[in-house]
C-alpha positions as CSV (number, residue, x, y, z in Angstrom):
1,M,0.1,-4.8,2.6
2,D,-1.2,-5.7,-0.9
3,A,-4.6,-4.3,0.0
4,I,-3.1,-1.0,0.9
5,V,-1.1,-0.8,-2.2
6,S,-4.1,-1.5,-4.3
7,L,-6.0,1.1,-2.4
8,L,-3.4,3.8,-3.3
9,A,-3.2,2.7,-7.0
10,R,-6.7,4.0,-7.7
11,H,-7.7,7.5,-8.5
12,R,-10.9,8.3,-6.6
13,E,-12.6,8.0,-3.2
14,D,-14.4,4.8,-2.2
15,E,-18.0,5.0,-3.8
16,P,-20.6,2.2,-4.2
17,G,-20.2,0.4,-7.4
18,H,-17.2,2.4,-8.2
19,A,-13.7,1.3,-9.4
20,A,-14.3,-2.4,-9.7
21,G,-11.6,-4.5,-7.9
22,R,-10.8,-1.6,-5.5
23,P,-10.7,-2.7,-1.9
24,T,-13.4,-1.4,0.4
25,R,-12.6,0.8,3.4
26,E,-13.2,-2.2,5.7
27,E,-10.7,-4.3,3.7
28,A,-8.1,-1.5,3.9
29,E,-8.6,-1.2,7.6
30,A,-8.1,-5.0,7.9
31,A,-4.9,-4.6,6.0
32,V,-3.6,-2.1,8.6
33,R,-4.5,-4.5,11.4
34,T,-2.6,-7.2,9.7
35,L,0.5,-4.8,9.6
36,I,0.1,-4.0,13.2
37,R,0.1,-7.7,14.1
38,W,3.2,-8.3,11.7
39,A,5.0,-5.5,13.5
40,G,4.4,-7.4,16.8
41,D,1.7,-5.4,18.5
42,D,-2.0,-6.0,19.3
43,P,-4.4,-4.1,17.1
44,K,-7.2,-4.6,19.7
45,R,-5.3,-2.8,22.6
46,E,-6.8,0.6,23.5
47,G,-4.1,2.8,21.8
48,L,-4.3,0.9,18.6
49,A,-8.0,0.1,18.4
50,E,-8.8,3.1,16.1
51,T,-5.5,3.3,14.4
52,P,-6.7,1.4,11.2
53,E,-9.6,4.0,10.7
54,R,-7.2,6.8,11.3
55,V,-4.5,5.4,8.8
56,V,-7.1,4.9,6.1
57,R,-8.4,8.5,6.6
58,A,-4.7,9.8,6.6
59,Y,-4.0,7.8,3.4
60,R,-6.9,9.5,1.6
61,E,-5.4,12.8,2.4
62,F,-1.8,11.7,1.7
63,F,-2.7,10.4,-1.7
64,K,-5.5,12.6,-2.9
65,G,-3.5,13.6,-6.0
66,Y,-4.7,10.4,-7.7
67,G,-8.2,12.0,-8.0
68,Q,-7.0,15.3,-9.3
69,D,-6.2,16.3,-12.9
70,P,-3.3,18.8,-13.3
71,L,-4.2,19.8,-16.8
72,E,-7.6,20.9,-15.6
73,I,-6.1,22.9,-12.9
74,L,-3.8,24.7,-15.5
75,S,-6.7,25.1,-18.0
76,R,-7.7,28.6,-17.1
77,T,-5.1,31.2,-18.4
78,F,-5.1,35.0,-18.8
79,E,-4.2,36.9,-21.9
80,E,-4.0,40.4,-20.3
81,T,-0.3,40.6,-19.5
82,A,0.7,44.0,-21.0
83,G,3.2,42.3,-23.2
84,Y,5.1,40.6,-20.4
85,D,7.1,37.6,-21.8
86,D,10.0,37.1,-19.2
87,M,10.4,34.3,-16.7
88,V,7.7,33.6,-14.2
89,L,9.0,31.8,-11.3
90,V,7.2,30.5,-8.2
91,R,9.7,29.3,-5.7
92,D,9.8,27.6,-2.2
93,I,6.6,25.6,-2.8
94,E,6.4,23.2,0.1
95,V,6.6,19.6,-1.0
96,A,5.4,16.5,1.1
97,S,5.3,13.3,-0.8
98,H,5.8,9.5,-0.1
99,C,8.5,7.4,-1.7
100,E,6.9,4.5,-3.8
101,H,9.7,2.1,-2.7
102,H,9.2,2.3,1.0
103,M,5.9,4.4,1.4
104,V,7.8,6.8,3.8
105,P,7.8,10.6,3.3
106,F,10.2,12.9,1.5
107,V,9.9,16.5,2.3
108,G,11.4,19.5,0.7
109,K,10.7,22.5,-1.8
110,A,9.8,22.9,-5.4
111,H,10.7,25.8,-7.7
112,V,8.8,26.1,-11.0
113,A,9.4,28.7,-13.8
114,Y,8.1,29.0,-17.3
115,L,8.4,31.5,-20.1
116,P,4.9,32.6,-21.1
117,S,3.9,32.4,-24.8
118,G,1.0,34.9,-24.9
119,R,-0.9,33.8,-21.8
120,V,-0.2,33.2,-18.1
121,V,-1.8,31.0,-15.5
122,G,-2.7,32.0,-11.9
123,L,0.2,31.5,-9.6
124,S,-1.6,29.5,-7.1
125,K,-2.4,27.0,-9.9
126,I,1.3,26.2,-10.2
127,A,1.5,25.4,-6.5
128,R,-1.6,23.2,-6.9
129,V,0.0,21.2,-9.7
130,V,3.0,20.5,-7.5
131,E,0.7,19.4,-4.8
132,V,-1.2,17.0,-7.2
133,F,1.9,15.1,-8.1
134,A,3.3,15.2,-4.5
135,R,0.1,13.6,-3.2
136,R,0.8,10.2,-4.9
137,L,3.3,7.6,-4.4
138,Q,6.4,8.9,-6.2
139,T,10.1,9.0,-6.9
140,Q,11.5,12.5,-6.8
141,E,12.7,12.0,-10.3
142,T,9.4,11.2,-11.8
143,M,7.6,13.9,-9.9
144,T,10.0,16.5,-11.2
145,A,9.4,15.4,-14.8
146,Q,5.6,15.2,-14.3
147,I,5.4,18.8,-13.0
148,A,7.5,20.0,-16.1
149,D,5.4,18.0,-18.6
150,A,2.1,19.2,-17.2
151,M,3.1,22.9,-17.4
152,A,4.5,22.3,-20.9
153,T,1.4,20.5,-22.1
154,A,-1.3,22.7,-20.7
155,L,0.4,26.2,-21.1
156,K,2.5,25.7,-24.3
157,P,5.1,28.0,-23.0
158,R,8.4,28.7,-24.7
159,G,10.0,26.7,-21.8
160,V,9.7,25.2,-18.3
161,A,12.1,24.7,-15.5
162,V,11.5,22.8,-12.4
163,L,13.8,22.1,-9.5
164,V,13.0,19.9,-6.4
165,D,15.1,19.8,-3.3
166,A,14.0,17.2,-0.8
167,V,15.1,15.0,2.2
168,H,14.0,11.3,2.0
169,Q,13.2,9.6,5.2
170,C,13.9,6.2,3.6
171,M,17.6,7.4,3.8
172,S,17.2,9.1,7.2
173,L,15.4,6.4,9.1
174,R,16.4,3.1,7.5
175,G,19.0,1.8,5.3
176,V,22.2,4.0,5.5
177,Q,20.5,6.1,8.1
178,K,21.9,9.4,7.0
179,P,19.7,12.3,8.2
180,N,19.3,15.6,6.3
181,V,20.9,14.4,3.2
182,S,19.2,16.5,0.4
183,T,18.5,15.3,-3.1
184,I,18.1,17.8,-5.9
185,T,16.4,17.0,-9.2
186,T,15.9,19.3,-12.2
187,Q,13.9,19.2,-15.5
188,F,14.1,21.7,-18.3
189,T,12.1,22.0,-21.5
190,G,12.1,24.3,-24.5
191,A,14.2,27.5,-24.2
192,F,15.4,26.5,-20.6
193,K,16.9,23.3,-22.0
194,A,18.7,24.9,-24.9
195,D,20.0,28.0,-23.0
196,A,22.6,27.5,-20.3
197,V,22.4,31.3,-19.5
198,L,18.8,31.0,-18.9
199,Q,19.2,28.0,-16.7
200,A,21.8,29.9,-14.7
201,R,19.4,32.8,-14.2
202,F,16.9,30.4,-13.0
203,F,19.3,29.0,-10.4
204,E,20.4,32.6,-9.4
205,L,16.8,33.7,-8.8
206,I,16.2,30.6,-6.6
207,R,19.2,31.4,-4.5
208,H,18.5,35.0,-4.2
209,A,17.7,36.2,-0.7
210,R,14.2,37.6,0.0
């Protein structure tokens, strides 16, 4: 288990001579075999023989956000906006992350808005920033704050609003075992933090039917 946690704590893919102290792929696969044995099964049986390799490949995909820089993603902006300075909202961004306490998924949607200050960013970049932070071991609260902070730092807008609505399988599959319980987190900066009317408009736009 320690080897897997250490594997996820680094920011880049395995490379020769890179990230001193980071476990090798072989060590990570060995850790998966240990977990299989601890669960009570035989990692050598046919159905599980290739599972350690599959798990390590999957973890690289699940946690690829460690090797990505959200500020770099947001670095290219556009000034030609014909004077537009109202709210820009990208809603219903699919989120699939993993709880850092139990390493099981939480899944939901993120809604991100900002008030431009002279420049705007490509809409797909906002979804990519959400993905960067989701593809790490997370708490929903931390992820929500990180998205808002990255937007505020990179774009210098007049304000940022983020809402994440997700279902946590650490509540659905273990512990209290209450399925479909939704958790909502919000983070506001700048004008959104200071203006309750602006916050209400943000919530209304999220709720508005397509």
